[in-house]
C-alpha positions as CSV (number, residue, x, y, z in Angstrom):
1,M,-109.5,-68.8,131.8
2,R,-111.6,-68.5,134.9
3,I,-110.9,-65.2,136.6
4,G,-112.2,-63.7,139.8
5,I,-112.3,-59.9,140.1
6,F,-112.4,-58.8,143.8
7,S,-113.3,-55.2,144.6
8,D,-114.7,-53.2,147.5
9,T,-116.8,-51.1,144.9
10,Y,-118.5,-52.0,141.9
11,L,-121.5,-50.9,139.7
12,P,-124.1,-49.3,140.3
13,E,-121.6,-47.3,142.4
14,I,-120.0,-44.4,140.4
15,N,-116.3,-44.1,140.9
16,G,-113.1,-44.8,139.0
17,V,-112.3,-48.2,140.6
18,A,-116.0,-49.4,139.9
19,S,-115.8,-48.4,136.3
20,S,-112.3,-49.9,135.8
21,S,-113.5,-53.2,137.3
22,D,-116.5,-53.2,135.0
23,T,-114.4,-52.4,132.0
24,L,-112.0,-55.3,132.8
25,R,-115.0,-57.7,133.3
26,R,-116.6,-56.8,129.9
27,E,-113.2,-57.1,128.1
28,L,-112.3,-60.4,129.5
29,E,-115.8,-61.8,128.9
30,K,-115.7,-60.4,125.2
31,H,-112.7,-62.5,124.6
32,G,-114.3,-65.8,125.9
33,H,-113.0,-65.8,129.5
34,T,-115.4,-66.8,132.4
35,V,-115.3,-63.9,134.9
36,Y,-116.8,-63.7,138.4
37,V,-117.0,-60.4,140.4
38,V,-116.7,-60.5,144.3
39,T,-117.8,-57.2,145.7
40,T,-119.9,-55.6,148.5
41,K,-123.5,-54.7,149.1
42,I,-125.0,-52.5,151.8
43,G,-126.5,-54.5,154.6
44,H,-125.6,-57.6,156.6
45,G,-126.5,-61.2,155.9
46,K,-125.1,-63.9,153.7
47,C,-123.5,-63.3,150.5
48,E,-125.8,-63.2,147.4
49,W,-125.3,-64.0,143.8
50,E,-126.4,-61.5,141.0
51,G,-125.6,-63.5,137.9
52,N,-121.8,-63.7,138.1
53,I,-121.6,-61.1,140.7
54,L,-121.2,-62.3,144.3
55,R,-122.1,-59.6,146.9
56,L,-120.7,-59.6,150.5
57,G,-122.5,-57.8,153.3
58,G,-121.0,-54.4,154.3
59,I,-121.6,-51.1,155.9
60,E,-121.7,-47.9,153.8
61,L,-119.0,-45.4,154.7
62,K,-120.8,-42.0,154.7
63,F,-117.5,-40.0,154.7
64,L,-116.3,-42.0,151.7
65,Y,-119.2,-41.7,149.4
66,G,-119.9,-44.8,147.3
67,Y,-117.8,-47.3,149.3
68,S,-118.9,-50.1,151.6
69,M,-116.8,-51.7,154.3
70,T,-116.9,-55.5,154.7
71,S,-115.0,-57.9,157.0
72,F,-111.9,-59.6,155.5
73,F,-113.3,-63.1,155.6
74,H,-116.7,-64.6,154.8
75,L,-116.8,-68.4,155.3
76,D,-120.0,-68.8,153.2
77,A,-118.5,-66.8,150.4
78,Y,-115.3,-68.7,150.6
79,E,-117.1,-71.9,150.1
80,E,-118.8,-70.4,147.0
81,I,-115.6,-69.3,145.6
82,K,-113.9,-72.7,146.0
83,K,-116.6,-74.1,143.6
84,L,-115.7,-71.7,140.9
85,D,-112.2,-73.4,140.1
86,L,-110.5,-70.0,139.4
87,D,-107.3,-69.9,137.5
88,L,-106.4,-66.4,138.7
89,I,-107.7,-63.7,141.1
90,H,-107.5,-59.9,140.1
91,V,-108.0,-57.7,143.1
92,Q,-108.8,-54.0,142.6
93,T,-108.8,-52.7,146.2
94,E,-106.8,-53.1,149.4
95,F,-109.2,-53.4,152.4
96,G,-112.1,-55.8,153.2
97,V,-112.7,-57.5,149.9
98,G,-109.0,-56.8,149.0
99,I,-107.7,-58.9,152.2
100,F,-110.4,-61.6,151.5
101,A,-109.0,-61.9,147.9
102,R,-105.5,-62.5,149.3
103,I,-106.8,-65.2,151.7
104,C,-108.7,-66.9,149.0
105,A,-105.6,-66.9,146.6
106,R,-103.4,-68.3,149.4
107,Q,-105.9,-71.0,150.5
108,L,-106.7,-72.0,146.9
109,N,-103.1,-72.0,145.6
110,I,-103.8,-69.6,142.7
111,P,-101.9,-66.5,141.6
112,L,-103.1,-63.1,142.6
113,V,-102.7,-59.9,140.5
114,S,-103.5,-56.6,142.2
115,T,-104.2,-53.2,140.6
116,Y,-103.3,-50.2,142.8
117,H,-106.1,-47.6,141.9
118,T,-105.9,-45.2,144.8
119,T,-103.2,-42.9,146.1
120,Y,-104.3,-43.4,149.7
121,E,-101.6,-40.9,150.9
122,D,-103.8,-38.2,149.4
123,Y,-106.8,-39.3,151.4
124,T,-105.3,-39.1,154.9
125,H,-107.5,-36.1,155.7
126,Y,-110.5,-38.5,156.3
127,V,-108.7,-39.8,159.4
128,N,-107.0,-36.7,160.4
129,F,-109.9,-35.0,162.1
130,I,-107.8,-32.6,164.1
131,N,-105.8,-31.4,161.0
132,S,-102.5,-32.4,162.8
133,K,-99.3,-32.6,160.9
134,T,-98.1,-35.4,163.2
135,V,-101.3,-37.5,162.5
136,D,-101.0,-36.8,158.8
137,K,-97.3,-37.9,158.8
138,A,-98.1,-41.1,160.8
139,A,-101.1,-41.9,158.5
140,K,-99.0,-41.5,155.4
141,N,-96.3,-43.7,156.9
142,I,-99.0,-46.4,157.6
143,V,-100.2,-46.1,154.0
144,G,-96.7,-46.8,152.7
145,K,-96.2,-49.8,155.0
146,L,-99.6,-51.3,154.1
147,S,-99.1,-50.6,150.4
148,R,-95.8,-52.5,150.5
149,L,-97.5,-55.3,152.4
150,Y,-100.4,-55.6,149.9
151,G,-98.0,-55.3,147.0
152,D,-95.6,-58.0,148.2
153,S,-98.5,-60.4,148.9
154,S,-99.4,-60.2,145.1
155,T,-97.9,-62.4,142.4
156,E,-97.8,-59.3,140.0
157,V,-98.8,-55.7,140.6
158,I,-100.5,-53.4,138.0
159,A,-100.3,-49.6,138.2
160,P,-102.7,-47.6,135.9
161,S,-100.1,-45.0,135.3
162,E,-96.3,-44.2,135.7
163,K,-97.1,-41.8,138.5
164,T,-98.7,-44.7,140.5
165,R,-95.7,-47.0,139.6
166,Q,-93.2,-44.4,140.9
167,M,-95.2,-44.1,144.1
168,L,-95.2,-47.9,144.7
169,L,-91.5,-48.0,144.0
170,R,-91.1,-45.2,146.7
171,Y,-93.0,-47.6,149.0
172,K,-90.3,-50.2,148.2
173,I,-92.6,-52.9,146.7
174,K,-90.5,-55.8,145.7
175,R,-93.0,-57.2,143.1
176,N,-93.0,-56.6,139.4
177,I,-95.0,-53.4,138.7
178,Y,-96.7,-53.1,135.3
179,V,-98.1,-49.9,133.9
180,V,-101.4,-50.8,132.3
181,P,-103.9,-48.0,131.8
182,T,-107.5,-49.0,132.1
183,G,-109.1,-49.4,128.7
184,L,-111.9,-47.4,127.3
185,D,-114.7,-47.9,124.7
186,I,-113.4,-45.2,122.4
187,K,-116.5,-45.6,120.0
188,R,-118.9,-45.2,122.9
189,F,-117.4,-41.8,123.8
190,N,-116.8,-40.5,120.2
191,P,-119.1,-37.4,119.7
192,A,-119.8,-38.7,116.2
193,N,-121.9,-41.5,117.8
194,T,-123.9,-39.3,120.1
195,S,-127.6,-38.4,120.3
196,A,-128.4,-34.7,119.4
197,Q,-131.7,-35.1,121.1
198,K,-130.2,-36.4,124.4
199,I,-127.7,-33.5,124.4
200,K,-130.5,-31.0,124.0
201,E,-132.5,-32.6,126.9
202,I,-129.4,-32.5,129.1
203,R,-128.6,-28.9,128.4
204,D,-132.2,-27.7,128.5
205,S,-132.7,-29.4,132.0
206,Y,-129.9,-27.3,133.4
207,G,-130.8,-24.1,131.6
208,I,-127.8,-24.1,129.2
209,A,-128.5,-22.2,126.0
210,N,-127.3,-23.3,122.6
211,D,-124.7,-20.4,122.4
212,D,-123.4,-21.1,126.0
213,K,-120.1,-22.9,126.3
214,L,-120.5,-25.7,129.0
215,I,-117.4,-26.7,131.0
216,I,-118.0,-30.1,132.8
217,F,-116.5,-31.8,135.8
218,V,-117.2,-35.5,136.2
219,G,-116.1,-37.4,139.3
220,R,-116.6,-37.8,143.1
221,V,-117.3,-34.6,144.8
222,A,-114.9,-34.6,147.6
223,K,-112.1,-32.6,149.1
224,E,-109.3,-34.3,147.3
225,K,-110.8,-33.3,144.0
226,S,-110.3,-29.6,144.8
227,I,-113.6,-28.6,143.0
228,D,-113.6,-25.3,145.2
229,I,-110.8,-24.0,142.9
230,I,-113.0,-24.4,139.9
231,I,-115.9,-22.7,141.4
232,E,-113.8,-19.8,142.6
233,A,-112.6,-19.5,138.9
234,F,-116.1,-19.2,137.8
235,N,-116.7,-16.5,140.4
236,Y,-113.9,-14.5,138.6
237,L,-115.5,-15.4,135.2
238,H,-118.9,-14.3,136.2
239,A,-117.8,-10.6,136.0
240,A,-116.4,-11.2,132.4
241,T,-119.1,-13.4,130.8
242,R,-122.2,-15.2,131.7
243,K,-121.9,-17.4,128.5
244,I,-119.5,-20.0,130.0
245,K,-121.2,-22.4,132.3
246,L,-120.1,-25.1,134.7
247,L,-121.8,-28.4,135.2
248,V,-120.5,-30.6,138.2
249,V,-121.5,-34.3,137.5
250,G,-121.2,-36.6,140.5
251,A,-122.0,-36.8,144.2
252,G,-120.0,-37.0,147.3
253,P,-119.4,-35.7,150.8
254,D,-118.5,-32.1,149.6
255,L,-121.6,-31.6,147.3
256,E,-123.7,-29.5,149.7
257,G,-120.7,-27.4,150.8
258,L,-119.8,-26.6,147.1
259,K,-123.5,-25.6,146.5
260,E,-123.4,-23.2,149.5
261,M,-120.1,-21.9,148.1
262,A,-121.8,-21.2,144.6
263,K,-124.7,-19.6,146.5
264,R,-122.4,-17.4,148.5
265,Y,-120.7,-16.2,145.3
266,D,-124.1,-15.7,143.7
267,I,-123.2,-17.7,140.6
268,M,-125.9,-20.4,140.7
269,D,-126.9,-19.1,137.2
270,T,-123.6,-20.2,135.8
271,V,-122.5,-23.1,138.1
272,K,-124.9,-26.1,138.0
273,F,-124.8,-29.5,140.0
274,A,-126.0,-32.6,138.3
275,G,-125.5,-34.9,141.3
276,R,-125.2,-38.6,140.7
277,V,-125.5,-39.8,137.0
278,E,-125.8,-43.5,136.0
279,N,-122.7,-44.7,134.4
280,N,-124.5,-46.0,131.2
281,I,-125.5,-42.5,130.2
282,I,-122.3,-40.6,131.2
283,E,-121.1,-40.2,127.7
284,H,-124.1,-38.0,126.9
285,Y,-123.1,-35.6,129.6
286,Y,-119.6,-35.3,128.0
287,H,-121.1,-34.7,124.7
288,S,-123.3,-32.1,126.0
289,A,-120.2,-29.9,127.0
290,Q,-117.5,-28.1,125.1
291,A,-114.5,-28.7,127.5
292,F,-113.7,-30.6,130.6
293,V,-112.1,-29.2,133.9
294,S,-110.6,-30.8,137.0
295,A,-108.2,-29.4,139.7
296,S,-107.4,-32.8,141.2
297,L,-103.9,-33.8,141.9
298,T,-104.7,-37.2,143.5
299,E,-105.4,-39.3,140.4
300,T,-103.7,-42.5,139.7
301,Q,-104.7,-42.6,136.1
302,G,-107.7,-40.1,135.7
303,M,-110.1,-42.0,133.5
304,T,-112.4,-39.0,133.4
305,Y,-109.6,-37.2,131.6
306,V,-109.5,-39.9,129.0
307,E,-113.2,-40.1,128.7
308,A,-113.3,-36.3,128.2
309,L,-110.6,-36.3,125.6
310,A,-112.3,-39.3,123.7
311,S,-115.5,-37.1,123.7
312,G,-113.5,-34.4,121.9
313,L,-113.3,-32.1,124.8
314,M,-110.3,-30.0,125.6
315,V,-109.1,-30.5,129.1
316,F,-108.3,-27.8,131.7
317,A,-106.3,-29.2,134.6
318,R,-103.6,-28.5,137.2
319,Y,-100.4,-30.2,136.1
320,D,-99.9,-33.7,137.4
321,N,-97.5,-36.1,135.7
322,V,-100.4,-38.5,135.2
323,L,-101.4,-36.2,132.4
324,D,-98.1,-36.1,130.6
325,D,-99.4,-38.3,127.8
326,L,-102.9,-36.7,127.7
327,V,-102.8,-33.0,128.0
328,I,-100.6,-31.2,125.4
329,P,-100.8,-27.5,126.2
330,E,-102.7,-25.5,123.6
331,K,-103.5,-28.6,121.6
332,T,-105.6,-30.9,123.7
333,G,-105.9,-28.6,126.7
334,Y,-104.4,-26.1,129.2
335,F,-102.7,-26.4,132.6
336,F,-103.6,-23.9,135.1
337,E,-102.1,-23.0,138.5
338,D,-104.9,-21.3,140.6
339,A,-108.5,-20.1,140.2
340,K,-107.5,-16.8,138.4
341,D,-105.3,-18.6,136.0
342,L,-108.1,-21.0,135.2
343,A,-110.5,-18.1,134.5
344,N,-108.0,-16.6,132.2
345,K,-107.4,-19.8,130.2
346,L,-111.1,-20.2,129.8
347,L,-111.5,-16.7,128.5
348,I,-108.7,-17.5,125.9
349,Y,-110.7,-20.7,125.0
350,D,-113.9,-18.8,124.8
351,K,-112.4,-16.7,121.9
352,M,-111.3,-19.6,119.7
353,T,-112.9,-19.8,116.2
354,A,-115.1,-22.7,115.1
355,D,-112.2,-24.0,113.0
356,E,-109.8,-23.8,115.8
357,L,-112.2,-25.7,118.1
358,S,-112.7,-28.4,115.4
359,A,-109.0,-28.9,115.0
360,H,-108.6,-29.2,118.8
361,R,-111.5,-31.7,118.9
362,E,-109.7,-34.0,116.5
363,E,-106.3,-33.7,118.4
364,C,-108.3,-34.6,121.7
365,I,-109.8,-37.8,120.2
366,K,-106.5,-38.9,118.6
367,Q,-104.7,-38.5,121.9
368,T,-106.8,-41.3,123.5
369,Y,-106.3,-44.1,120.8
370,H,-103.7,-46.0,122.9
371,Y,-106.3,-46.3,125.6
372,D,-108.4,-48.6,123.4
373,Q,-109.9,-51.5,125.2
374,D,-108.4,-54.0,122.8
375,I,-104.9,-52.8,123.7
376,F,-105.9,-52.8,127.5
377,Y,-106.9,-56.5,127.1
378,E,-103.6,-57.4,125.4
379,N,-101.7,-55.8,128.3
380,I,-103.8,-57.4,131.0
381,M,-103.3,-60.8,129.5
382,K,-99.6,-60.4,129.4
383,V,-99.7,-59.7,133.1
384,Y,-101.9,-62.7,133.8
385,D,-99.7,-64.9,131.8
386,Q,-96.7,-63.7,133.7
387,A,-98.4,-64.2,137.0
388,I,-99.3,-67.8,136.2
389,L,-95.7,-68.6,135.3
390,S,-94.3,-66.8,138.2
391,Y,-96.6,-68.7,140.5
392,R,-96.1,-72.1,139.1
393,N,-92.5,-72.2,138.0
394,L,-89.4,-72.5,140.0
395,Y,-86.1,-70.4,139.7
396,E,-82.8,-71.8,138.6
397,I,-79.4,-70.5,139.6
398,E,-78.0,-69.4,136.3
399,R,-74.7,-67.9,137.4
400,I,-72.6,-67.5,140.6
401,K,-70.0,-64.7,141.0
402,T,-67.8,-64.2,144.0
403,R,-67.1,-60.7,145.1
404,D,-64.8,-59.4,147.8
405,E,-67.4,-59.4,150.5
406,Y,-70.4,-61.2,149.0
407,V,-71.6,-63.7,146.6
408,E,-73.7,-62.7,143.6
409,L,-76.4,-65.1,142.4
410,I,-78.3,-64.7,139.1
411,L,-81.6,-66.5,139.0
412,R,-84.0,-67.1,136.1
413,N,-87.3,-68.8,135.8
414,P,-89.0,-70.4,132.7
415,S,-90.8,-67.1,131.9
416,D,-87.2,-65.5,131.5
417,E,-87.6,-63.4,134.6
418,R,-84.1,-62.6,135.9
419,I,-83.3,-61.9,139.6
420,E,-80.0,-60.8,141.0
421,L,-79.3,-61.7,144.7
422,L,-76.4,-60.7,146.9
423,I,-75.8,-63.1,149.7
424,S,-73.0,-63.6,152.4
425,Y,-70.3,-66.3,152.0
426,D,-71.8,-68.0,155.2
427,T,-75.1,-68.3,153.5
428,Y,-73.6,-69.5,150.3
429,F,-71.7,-72.2,152.0
430,N,-74.1,-73.3,154.8
431,R,-77.0,-73.7,152.2
432,G,-74.8,-75.5,149.7
433,L,-76.0,-73.5,146.8
434,R,-74.6,-74.4,143.4
435,K,-75.2,-73.6,139.7
436,N,-78.4,-74.9,138.1
437,E,-80.0,-75.6,141.5
438,K,-83.8,-75.0,141.6
439,L,-85.2,-72.7,144.2
440,T,-88.8,-72.3,145.3
441,N,-90.5,-68.9,145.6
442,E,-90.3,-69.0,149.4
443,Q,-86.5,-69.7,149.2
444,V,-86.0,-66.9,146.7
445,E,-88.0,-64.5,149.0
446,N,-85.9,-65.5,151.9
447,L,-82.7,-64.7,150.0
448,Q,-84.1,-61.5,148.8
449,K,-84.4,-60.3,152.3
450,E,-80.8,-61.1,152.8
451,T,-80.1,-59.2,149.5
452,I,-81.7,-56.1,151.1
453,Q,-79.2,-56.2,153.9
454,M,-76.2,-57.0,151.6
455,K,-77.1,-54.2,149.1
456,A,-77.5,-51.8,152.0
457,Y,-74.1,-52.8,153.4
458,V,-72.3,-52.4,150.0
459,D,-74.0,-49.0,149.6
460,C,-72.7,-48.0,153.1
461,V,-69.2,-49.0,152.1
462,K,-69.4,-46.9,148.9
463,M,-70.7,-43.9,151.0
464,I,-67.8,-44.2,153.4
465,A,-65.2,-44.6,150.6
466,R,-66.4,-41.1,149.3
467,K,-66.7,-39.5,152.7
468,D,-66.1,-40.6,156.3
469,R,-69.3,-41.2,158.2
470,T,-70.4,-41.5,161.9
471,T,-72.4,-44.4,163.3
472,K,-75.4,-42.2,163.6
473,E,-75.3,-41.1,159.9
474,I,-75.1,-44.8,158.9
475,Y,-78.0,-45.7,161.2
476,D,-80.0,-42.7,159.7
477,Y,-79.3,-43.8,156.2
478,L,-80.3,-47.4,156.8
479,T,-83.4,-46.5,158.6
480,N,-84.6,-43.8,156.2
481,E,-83.3,-45.0,152.7
482,T,-83.4,-48.7,152.9
483,A,-86.0,-51.4,153.6
484,C,-83.7,-53.0,156.3
485,D,-85.3,-53.8,159.7
486,I,-83.5,-53.0,162.9
487,E,-81.9,-56.4,163.1
488,M,-80.4,-56.0,159.6
489,I,-79.3,-52.4,160.5
490,N,-77.5,-53.5,163.6
491,K,-75.7,-56.3,161.8
492,I,-74.6,-54.1,159.1
493,V,-73.3,-51.4,161.6
494,D,-71.4,-54.3,163.6
495,Q,-69.8,-55.3,160.3
496,L,-68.7,-51.8,159.4
497,E,-67.2,-51.3,162.9
498,E,-65.4,-54.7,162.9
499,R,-63.8,-53.8,159.6
500,N,-63.0,-50.3,161.1
501,Y,-64.9,-48.7,158.2
502,I,-66.7,-46.5,160.9
503,N,-64.9,-45.3,164.0
504,D,-66.4,-42.5,165.9
505,H,-63.4,-41.7,168.0
506,V,-61.1,-41.3,165.0
507,Y,-63.7,-39.4,163.1
508,T,-64.1,-37.0,166.0
509,Q,-60.2,-36.5,166.2
510,N,-60.1,-35.6,162.5
511,M,-63.1,-33.3,162.6
512,V,-61.8,-31.4,165.6
513,H,-58.4,-31.0,164.0
514,N,-59.8,-30.0,160.6
515,M,-62.3,-27.5,162.1
516,K,-59.7,-25.8,164.3
517,M,-57.4,-25.5,161.3
518,T,-60.2,-23.5,159.6
519,L,-60.3,-21.3,162.7
520,Q,-63.8,-22.5,164.0
521,G,-64.5,-22.3,167.6
522,E,-65.0,-25.2,170.0
523,Q,-68.7,-24.5,170.6
524,K,-69.4,-24.8,166.8
525,I,-67.3,-27.9,166.8
526,I,-69.3,-29.4,169.6
527,R,-72.7,-28.5,167.9
528,T,-71.5,-29.9,164.6
529,L,-70.4,-33.2,166.1
530,K,-73.4,-33.6,168.4
531,K,-75.7,-33.3,165.3
532,K,-73.7,-36.1,163.7
533,G,-74.4,-38.3,166.7
534,I,-71.0,-38.1,168.6
535,P,-71.4,-38.4,172.3
536,Y,-70.7,-35.1,174.2
537,D,-68.1,-36.8,176.5
538,M,-66.1,-38.1,173.5
539,I,-66.1,-34.6,172.0
540,M,-64.9,-33.0,175.1
541,E,-62.3,-35.6,175.8
542,I,-60.6,-34.8,172.4
543,I,-61.1,-31.0,172.6
544,E,-59.6,-31.0,176.2
545,S,-56.6,-32.9,175.0
546,A,-55.6,-30.1,172.7
547,D,-53.3,-27.0,173.5
548,P,-55.5,-24.7,175.8
549,D,-54.2,-21.6,174.3
550,E,-55.2,-22.7,170.7
551,E,-58.7,-21.6,170.9
552,Y,-57.7,-17.9,171.9
553,A,-55.1,-17.9,169.1
554,N,-57.7,-19.1,166.5
555,A,-60.2,-16.6,167.6
556,L,-57.6,-13.8,167.4
557,K,-56.7,-14.8,163.8
558,W,-60.3,-14.9,162.8
559,A,-61.0,-11.6,164.5
560,Q,-58.1,-9.9,162.8
561,K,-59.3,-11.1,159.5
562,L,-62.8,-10.1,160.2
563,Q,-61.8,-6.6,161.4
564,K,-60.5,-5.7,157.9
565,T,-63.7,-6.7,156.2
566,I,-66.1,-4.6,158.1
567,N,-65.9,-0.9,156.9
568,G,-68.0,2.2,157.0
569,K,-69.5,1.5,160.5
570,S,-69.2,3.3,163.8
571,V,-66.8,1.7,166.2
572,K,-69.6,0.6,168.4
573,M,-71.5,-1.0,165.6
574,K,-68.3,-2.7,164.2
575,Q,-67.5,-4.1,167.7
576,K,-71.1,-5.4,168.0
577,A,-71.0,-7.1,164.6
578,M,-67.5,-8.7,165.3
579,Y,-68.7,-9.9,168.6
580,Q,-71.8,-11.7,167.1
581,K,-69.8,-13.1,164.2
582,L,-67.3,-14.5,166.7
583,L,-70.0,-16.2,168.7
584,A,-71.5,-17.5,165.6
585,R,-68.2,-18.9,164.6
586,G,-68.3,-21.0,167.8
587,F,-66.1,-19.1,170.2
588,D,-67.4,-18.7,173.8
589,N,-68.2,-15.6,175.6
590,D,-65.1,-15.5,177.6
591,V,-62.8,-15.9,174.7
592,V,-64.7,-13.4,172.6
593,N,-64.6,-10.7,175.5
594,R,-60.8,-11.2,175.7
595,I,-60.4,-10.7,171.9
596,M,-62.6,-7.6,172.0
597,E,-60.5,-6.1,174.7
598,D,-57.2,-7.0,173.1
599,L,-58.0,-5.8,169.6
600,N,-56.8,-2.4,168.5
601,F,-59.5,-0.1,167.2
602,N,-57.5,3.1,166.9
603,Q,-57.7,3.5,163.1
604,E,-61.6,3.0,163.4
605,S,-61.6,5.7,166.0
606,K,-59.8,8.1,163.6
607,D,-62.2,7.3,160.8
608,E,-65.3,7.8,163.1
609,I,-66.1,11.4,162.1
610,D,-65.7,10.6,158.4
611,N,-67.9,7.6,158.7
612,L,-70.5,9.6,160.6
613,K,-70.5,12.3,157.8
614,N,-71.1,9.6,155.3
615,C,-73.9,8.2,157.6
616,A,-75.6,11.6,157.9
617,A,-75.4,12.2,154.2
618,K,-77.0,8.9,153.5
619,A,-79.8,9.6,156.1
620,R,-80.3,13.0,154.4
621,R,-80.8,11.5,151.1
622,K,-83.1,8.9,152.6
623,Y,-85.5,11.3,154.6
624,A,-85.2,14.5,152.4
625,K,-88.5,14.0,150.5
626,K,-90.3,12.6,153.4
627,A,-89.5,15.3,155.9
628,K,-92.2,18.0,156.6
629,D,-89.5,20.8,157.3
630,L,-85.9,21.2,158.1
631,S,-86.3,20.6,161.8
632,N,-88.1,17.2,161.1
633,L,-85.3,16.3,158.7
634,R,-82.6,17.1,161.2
635,N,-84.4,14.9,163.8
636,S,-84.7,12.1,161.3
637,I,-80.9,12.3,160.5
638,F,-80.1,12.4,164.2
639,K,-82.1,9.4,165.1
640,Y,-80.7,7.4,162.2
641,C,-77.1,8.2,163.0
642,L,-77.7,7.4,166.8
643,A,-79.2,4.1,165.8
644,Q,-75.9,3.3,163.9
645,G,-73.9,3.7,167.2
646,Y,-72.5,7.2,166.8
647,Q,-72.1,9.5,169.8
648,T,-74.6,12.2,170.5
649,E,-72.0,15.0,170.7
650,D,-70.4,13.9,167.4
651,I,-73.7,13.8,165.7
652,Y,-74.6,17.4,166.7
653,T,-71.2,18.5,165.6
654,V,-71.7,16.9,162.1
655,L,-75.3,18.2,161.8
656,D,-74.1,21.8,162.6
657,E,-71.5,21.6,160.0
658,M,-74.0,20.6,157.3
659,E,-75.4,23.3,155.0
660,W,-79.2,24.0,155.6
661,D,-81.5,26.3,153.8
662,D,-85.3,27.0,153.7
663,E,-85.9,24.9,150.6
664,N,-87.5,21.5,150.7
665,D,-84.7,19.0,150.7
C-alpha cells in the first residue's frame, strides 16, 4: 500500500505528535508499505524532498515551541503528491498541513484517516492573552466546532485513547472513532537492553550521585504540563532529603520561568534541567532514572508515561482517565493531588526496599505489553482497510420500518458497517426509497442530517411525555444538547406546536393553578414562568383572570402555618423572619404588610419574657469564659439580647433577676 502521512510536526522536532508520526512510518515501512511524509520546515520557498519526506515552507511559532505554521495549500507540493499514486492519506494534525491533506484527499479521490492527537481545548490559554473567561469559553466553542468539521471530513477517525474518543463524541463527530494507542518499541526501552556507561555519563553530567534517586520528567516544557507543581513538591522535599533529584528533560516556552522558580526556591542542587534531548537517545535518560513524574492533565494518550513504564520506572501522576490502563496505584505508580501530596508519595517510594523496587519494575514493564508496535500495526491496518471500504463502497437499504411519525432505514455496506436513519414520510415518498436500493456516501450524509433532526424531534416528544415543557425549554434543549442548526430547530418546534405537544398558554394556566394550590405568591410564579421563557404579558393575563382575593387568602394560610414553626424568638425577630419568608414565597409587599397587621401575636407576647430569659442564659454560657469581669459579662449579654430584638427595659429586668457573684463565670 502507498500511504502519505501528513503532519505539521515531525522529527527532528521533539513532541508526541512527531514521535507518533515517526513510529507509524517505521512500522508501515517494516511491513513492506511505501510511506511518504508531508510535513513542515522553517523558512519559505518551494517544497523540498529529504528522501521520502516532503517538507513545506512555514513559520516557527515561538509560543508553541516545536511547531511551524504553513499555509493550507501548496501548488508545487500538490503536483508532487499527485505523482505518488497514494492509496490513502493519514493526517496527524488539524491546521496548515492538516487542511492541505484534506484538500489532497478530496482532489485525488482517496480515503483519509485522521488521528486526533491534541486536546486543543486545554491549549486555549495561548490565545487568551487577557485571561478572560468569555474569551476562553469562545475559544473552546470554536475548538469543538473545528474538531467536528475536521472529524466529519475524514473517512475514519483514530483516537489514541478512550479519553480522546469521549471528547470527540462530545464534539458530536459523526465518523467512526477507533481507539488505537500509538505503538512503542518495547525492546528499545527495556532497561535490560541499556548501556551502563551511557547511564553513568548522563547522571555524572547533572551531578547525580550513585545513591541518589532520580525522578525524571520528559516532555514539552509548557504551562499545560503543570511542571510548576512538580518543582513546588521538590521544594517541600528539599527539607526532608537531598537524595531525591529531579531532571526535567525537554524544552519549551516555560523553561526559563521554571528555572527561575527553582532558583527562587534555592533547590537548583536537586532540580536539574536537561533542555532539548534528541529522540534517538531518550531511552538512556529514562534508564538513568528510578521513577517518572508528570502533573499534566492534557494528554490524549501520554506516550511518555508508556515509555517510562516500558523502561521499568514507576509513574507519579495526577489522576487522568487516560492513565486508567497504565497506572495501578502502589503497583506501577502513584496518583497525587497537589505538590505536598506528591512530596509525601515520593518519600514513601524512597523507603522501599530493593526487592520491592524490583517487583514494581517488573509490573511496570508488564503493563506496557499491549502497546507493542506489532499490535499497533495490526490495529492501524484494520482502520486503513475499513477506510478504503468505506470510501469505495456504496450503502444498501437492508430494511425499512414505518413508525408513527417517521420511517426507519437500516443501511449496510460491503464492510458490514450498519447505519440507522430516521427520515420523514415526505422524504421517504418523495425520494422513492425502497429496499435493496443503493445509496452513495453523499446521499447517506444528506439523510444523516435529516436523521439528526428526526432523532431530536423524537427525543423532544419523549421529554414532553414525561413532563410538560415550554417553547423556550425545547429551544434550549435543541440548541445545547443536539447538533441541529437553527433551521432544523425551528422546524421541530413548529411540528410540536402543530401537534399541540407544546402550548405555552395552556402550560402557563396549569403552572399558575398548581403554584397557587401550593400557596406560592404571584411574584414567585411570575419569576418561575419568566425563567421558562413565558412572556410577561401572558403570565399577567392569566394571573389577573383569577379571584383577586385568592392571593391574600393564600398568603394568610401560609403565614399561619409558618407562625407555628418559628419558636423561641422575640416577637420582633419572629415578625421579621415571617416577613422575609413571605416575600421569598412570592407575595408582594402590600399583601405581606396586610398579613403582618392581621396576624395575632398575643401568645408570642405572653412568652416574650420566658424567651428572653432563655436568650440571656444562652448568652451567659456563650460569653462567660471570655468576659474579663461581671460588668463586661453583663454588657455582652445585654448586647446579644438586644440584637435578638428584645426591649431594653425587659432586658434590664431579666439581668437584675439573674444571680451574680464575684467568681469568674
